[in-house]
C-alpha positions as CSV (number, residue, x, y, z in Angstrom):
1,M,17.4,12.4,0.8
2,R,13.9,12.2,-0.6
3,I,11.3,9.8,1.0
4,L,7.9,8.8,-0.3
5,I,5.2,7.8,2.2
6,S,2.5,5.7,0.5
7,A,-0.4,5.7,3.0
8,D,-3.3,3.3,3.1
9,M,-6.0,3.2,5.7
10,E,-6.9,-0.4,6.7
11,G,-3.6,-0.8,8.6
12,I,-3.9,2.5,10.4
13,T,-4.0,2.7,14.2
14,G,-7.2,1.4,15.7
15,V,-9.0,0.4,12.4
16,T,-11.0,-2.8,12.5
17,T,-14.1,-2.3,10.4
18,W,-15.0,-1.1,6.9
19,E,-17.2,1.7,8.4
20,Q,-14.1,3.3,9.9
21,V,-12.5,3.6,6.5
22,T,-15.5,4.4,4.3
23,P,-16.5,8.0,3.5
24,G,-20.1,8.7,4.6
25,H,-20.1,6.6,7.7
26,S,-20.1,8.3,11.1
27,E,-16.8,6.7,12.2
28,Y,-14.9,7.8,9.1
29,S,-14.1,11.3,10.2
30,R,-12.4,10.0,13.4
31,F,-10.2,7.6,11.5
32,R,-9.1,9.9,8.8
33,R,-7.7,12.0,11.6
34,L,-5.9,9.0,13.1
35,M,-4.6,8.3,9.6
36,T,-3.2,11.8,9.4
37,E,-1.6,11.5,12.8
38,D,0.1,8.2,11.8
39,V,1.4,10.0,8.7
40,N,2.7,12.9,10.8
41,A,4.5,10.5,13.1
42,A,6.3,8.9,10.2
43,V,7.2,12.4,8.8
44,R,8.7,13.4,12.2
45,G,10.8,10.3,12.3
46,A,11.9,10.5,8.7
47,I,13.1,14.1,9.1
48,A,14.8,13.3,12.4
49,G,16.6,10.4,10.6
50,G,17.9,12.7,7.9
51,A,15.3,13.1,5.2
52,D,15.4,16.4,3.3
53,E,12.2,16.1,1.4
54,I,9.0,14.0,2.0
55,I,6.2,13.3,-0.4
56,V,3.0,11.8,1.0
57,T,0.6,9.9,-1.3
58,D,-2.9,9.3,0.0
59,G,-3.5,5.8,-1.4
60,H,-6.8,4.8,0.2
61,S,-10.0,4.8,-1.9
62,D,-10.4,8.1,-3.8
63,G,-7.2,9.5,-2.3
64,S,-8.9,12.2,-0.3
65,N,-8.6,10.9,3.3
66,I,-5.7,12.7,4.8
67,L,-6.6,16.0,6.4
68,I,-4.3,18.5,4.7
69,E,-5.0,21.2,7.3
70,E,-3.6,18.9,10.0
71,L,-0.7,17.5,7.9
72,D,2.9,18.3,8.8
73,S,3.8,21.5,7.0
74,R,7.1,20.1,5.8
75,V,5.6,17.7,3.3
76,R,3.8,17.7,-0.1
77,L,0.6,15.7,-0.5
78,N,-0.6,13.7,-3.5
79,S,-4.3,13.6,-3.2
80,G,-7.3,12.5,-5.4
81,A,-7.8,9.8,-7.9
82,P,-7.1,8.4,-10.4
83,S,-3.5,9.5,-10.6
84,P,-1.0,8.1,-13.1
85,L,0.8,5.9,-10.5
86,S,-2.0,5.4,-8.0
87,M,-0.7,4.5,-4.5
88,M,2.9,5.1,-5.8
89,Q,2.3,8.6,-7.2
90,G,5.6,10.4,-6.9
91,I,7.9,7.4,-7.1
92,D,9.3,8.8,-10.4
93,R,10.5,12.0,-8.7
94,G,14.0,10.8,-7.6
95,I,12.8,9.1,-4.5
96,D,15.5,7.4,-2.3
97,G,13.2,5.2,-0.1
98,V,9.6,4.3,0.4
99,I,7.5,3.9,3.6
100,F,4.3,1.8,3.4
101,L,2.0,3.3,6.1
102,G,-1.2,1.7,7.2
103,Y,-0.9,-1.3,4.9
104,H,-3.0,-4.5,5.1
105,A,-2.5,-8.2,4.3
106,R,-3.5,-9.8,1.0
107,H,-6.9,-11.3,0.4
108,G,-7.7,-14.6,2.2
109,S,-5.1,-14.0,5.0
110,P,-6.1,-15.3,8.5
111,N,-5.8,-13.0,11.5
112,A,-5.6,-9.9,9.2
113,V,-7.8,-6.8,9.6
114,L,-9.7,-6.0,6.4
115,D,-7.6,-8.3,4.3
116,H,-8.0,-7.7,0.5
117,T,-6.0,-7.1,-2.6
118,W,-6.6,-3.7,-4.3
119,L,-10.4,-3.7,-4.7
120,S,-12.3,-5.9,-2.2
121,T,-15.5,-5.9,-4.2
122,C,-13.9,-7.3,-7.4
123,V,-10.5,-8.9,-6.8
124,Q,-9.9,-12.3,-5.3
125,N,-6.2,-12.8,-6.0
126,V,-3.3,-11.5,-8.0
127,W,-0.2,-13.2,-9.2
128,V,2.9,-11.4,-10.6
129,N,5.2,-13.8,-12.4
130,E,3.4,-16.6,-10.6
131,M,4.0,-15.0,-7.2
132,L,0.9,-14.5,-5.1
133,A,0.7,-10.8,-4.6
134,G,-0.7,-8.2,-2.2
135,E,-1.0,-4.5,-2.7
136,Y,2.4,-4.3,-1.1
137,T,3.8,-6.6,-3.8
138,L,2.5,-4.4,-6.7
139,N,3.6,-1.2,-5.0
140,A,7.0,-2.5,-4.0
141,A,7.6,-3.8,-7.6
142,M,6.7,-0.3,-8.9
143,A,9.3,1.2,-6.5
144,G,11.8,-1.5,-7.7
145,H,11.1,-0.5,-11.3
146,F,12.6,2.9,-10.4
147,G,15.4,1.4,-8.3
148,V,13.9,2.4,-5.0
149,P,13.7,0.2,-1.9
150,V,10.9,-0.1,0.6
151,I,12.4,0.8,3.9
152,M,9.5,0.5,6.4
153,A,5.9,-0.7,6.7
154,T,3.2,-0.3,9.4
155,G,0.0,-2.3,9.9
156,D,-1.2,-5.4,11.7
157,Q,1.1,-8.3,12.5
158,T,0.1,-10.3,9.5
159,A,0.6,-7.5,7.0
160,C,4.0,-6.7,8.5
161,S,5.0,-10.4,8.4
162,Q,3.9,-10.8,4.7
163,I,5.8,-7.6,3.7
164,A,9.0,-8.7,5.4
165,E,8.7,-12.2,4.0
166,Q,8.4,-11.0,0.5
167,L,10.5,-7.8,0.5
168,G,13.3,-8.7,2.9
169,P,14.5,-6.9,6.1
170,V,12.1,-4.0,6.0
171,M,11.6,-2.1,9.2
172,T,8.1,-3.0,10.4
173,V,5.9,-1.4,13.1
174,V,2.9,-3.4,14.3
175,V,0.2,-1.1,15.5
176,K,-2.4,-3.9,16.2
177,Q,-2.6,-7.6,16.7
178,A,-5.3,-8.9,14.5
179,S,-7.5,-11.8,15.7
180,G,-9.8,-11.8,12.8
181,R,-10.9,-9.8,9.8
182,F,-12.9,-7.4,11.9
183,S,-11.1,-7.7,15.3
184,A,-7.7,-6.8,16.8
185,E,-6.0,-5.9,20.0
186,C,-5.1,-2.2,19.2
187,L,-2.5,0.0,20.7
188,P,-3.6,3.5,21.6
189,P,-2.5,6.4,19.2
190,V,-0.2,7.9,21.9
191,V,1.7,4.6,21.8
192,T,1.7,3.9,18.1
193,R,2.8,7.5,17.2
194,K,6.0,7.0,19.2
195,L,6.6,3.5,17.6
196,I,6.0,4.8,14.1
197,E,8.2,7.9,14.6
198,Q,11.0,5.8,16.0
199,G,10.7,3.2,13.2
200,A,10.8,5.9,10.5
201,L,13.9,7.5,12.2
202,Q,15.8,4.2,12.2
203,A,14.7,3.2,8.7
204,V,15.9,6.5,7.2
205,Q,19.1,6.3,9.1
206,Q,19.7,2.8,7.8
207,L,19.0,4.0,4.3
208,S,21.5,6.9,4.8
209,N,24.1,4.4,6.0
210,K,23.4,2.1,3.0
211,I,22.1,-0.8,5.0
212,A,18.5,-0.7,3.7
213,P,16.9,-3.5,1.9
214,T,17.6,-3.9,-1.8
215,P,14.9,-2.7,-4.3
216,F,12.2,-5.3,-5.0
217,V,12.6,-6.0,-8.7
218,V,10.5,-8.4,-10.7
219,G,11.8,-10.0,-13.9
220,A,10.7,-8.8,-17.3
221,P,8.6,-9.5,-19.2
222,V,6.0,-9.4,-16.4
223,R,3.1,-11.8,-16.4
224,V,0.1,-10.7,-14.3
225,T,-2.9,-12.9,-13.4
226,V,-6.0,-11.5,-11.8
227,E,-8.7,-13.7,-10.3
228,L,-12.0,-11.9,-10.1
229,K,-15.0,-12.6,-7.9
230,S,-17.7,-13.3,-10.5
231,S,-18.1,-14.3,-14.1
232,D,-19.8,-11.0,-15.1
233,M,-16.8,-9.1,-13.7
234,T,-14.5,-11.4,-15.7
235,D,-16.7,-10.8,-18.8
236,R,-16.2,-7.1,-18.6
237,A,-12.5,-7.2,-17.8
238,S,-11.8,-9.7,-20.6
239,L,-12.6,-6.9,-23.0
240,M,-9.1,-5.6,-22.3
241,P,-6.9,-6.5,-25.4
242,G,-4.2,-9.0,-24.8
243,T,-5.8,-11.0,-22.0
244,A,-6.2,-14.7,-21.8
245,R,-9.1,-16.2,-19.7
246,D,-9.3,-19.3,-17.6
247,G,-12.5,-19.3,-15.6
248,L,-12.5,-16.3,-13.3
249,R,-8.8,-15.7,-14.0
250,L,-7.4,-13.3,-16.6
251,S,-3.7,-13.1,-17.6
252,F,-1.6,-10.7,-19.7
253,T,2.1,-10.0,-20.2
254,A,3.8,-6.6,-20.2
255,D,7.3,-5.5,-21.1
256,D,8.0,-4.1,-17.7
257,M,6.4,-3.4,-14.3
258,L,5.3,0.1,-15.2
259,R,3.2,-1.3,-18.1
260,A,2.1,-4.3,-16.0
261,F,0.8,-1.9,-13.3
262,A,-1.1,0.2,-15.8
263,G,-2.6,-2.9,-17.3
264,F,-3.6,-4.3,-13.9
265,R,-5.4,-1.1,-13.0
266,A,-7.2,-1.0,-16.4
267,L,-8.3,-4.6,-16.0
268,V,-9.7,-4.0,-12.5
269,S,-11.4,-0.8,-13.6
270,L,-13.2,-2.7,-16.4
271,S,-14.3,-5.4,-14.0
272,Y,-16.0,-3.0,-11.5
273,P,-19.8,-3.1,-11.6
274,R,-21.4,0.0,-13.1
C-alpha cells in the first residue's frame, strides 16, 4: 500500500504567525523542525497501519522546508519548486491514499490560523465548478483525478472542519484551536505527535479494510474561477489564453482536473507582482 503525504506548514503544530513559516525569519528554523516532526509522526502511524511505501511532498512555499537529515529514513521526499504537480507531486505514482498534513482553511475563514488560498499575496478566492475552494479542494480533486482518496488531514479546527465537510468522512487531527488569524490554543508537540501517529495508523487501516472515503472527483469539463486581489494582478493574469474577465475575476474551462490545475497555477503565476 503506497501513501502520499502532502505537507503544508501553516497547519503544523504550534504555528500562528507568518514569521514562523517564512524563510529568513528567526522563528522559521524552529518551525521547519516541528514540520519535520509532524511528518515523521504521520509516517510512523502509516507504516504501523500497513503502508509499504510512503512518498512525502513538501508543499509549502518553495518546497524546501522539511529537514531531510531528520526525516524518517523509510520515505522518499519530493522537494523544491516548481514541480509538475506542485503540492500533489507523486500522486501519479500508483498512490492508494493521501494524507494532508499541516493544512489550513481557505481565504476569509474566521477562527483559522493563516487562512488563505494558494498564494496569500495574490489570490482572494477560487471556485471549481462554482464550488468555493481551498487548497485542499484543488489538491483533493487532483487526487480524485487519479482515483485516489484523501484519508486524513491535520491542522486547526476550522481547516479540519472544512476538509471533512467537503471531502466526506476524512480522519482529522486538530493540533490547535484557532481563535483568530494569528492566534490559537496550541497543543505541545509531544501531544500532537501521538495524535497524528494514531490518526495515520487508523486512517491507513481503514483504507486497507476498504472503509476509507471515496475519491473526490469533480465533473468534467472543469470551470475554474479565480478572484485576484488587485486590478494590475488581473491585468497580468488575463494574458493567459482562454480566460474571461469579470472585474477581478478570471474564468477558464479545462477538459479535466489535471489541465484545470495546470491552468490555475499558470494564471496565478502570471498574476504575481514582478
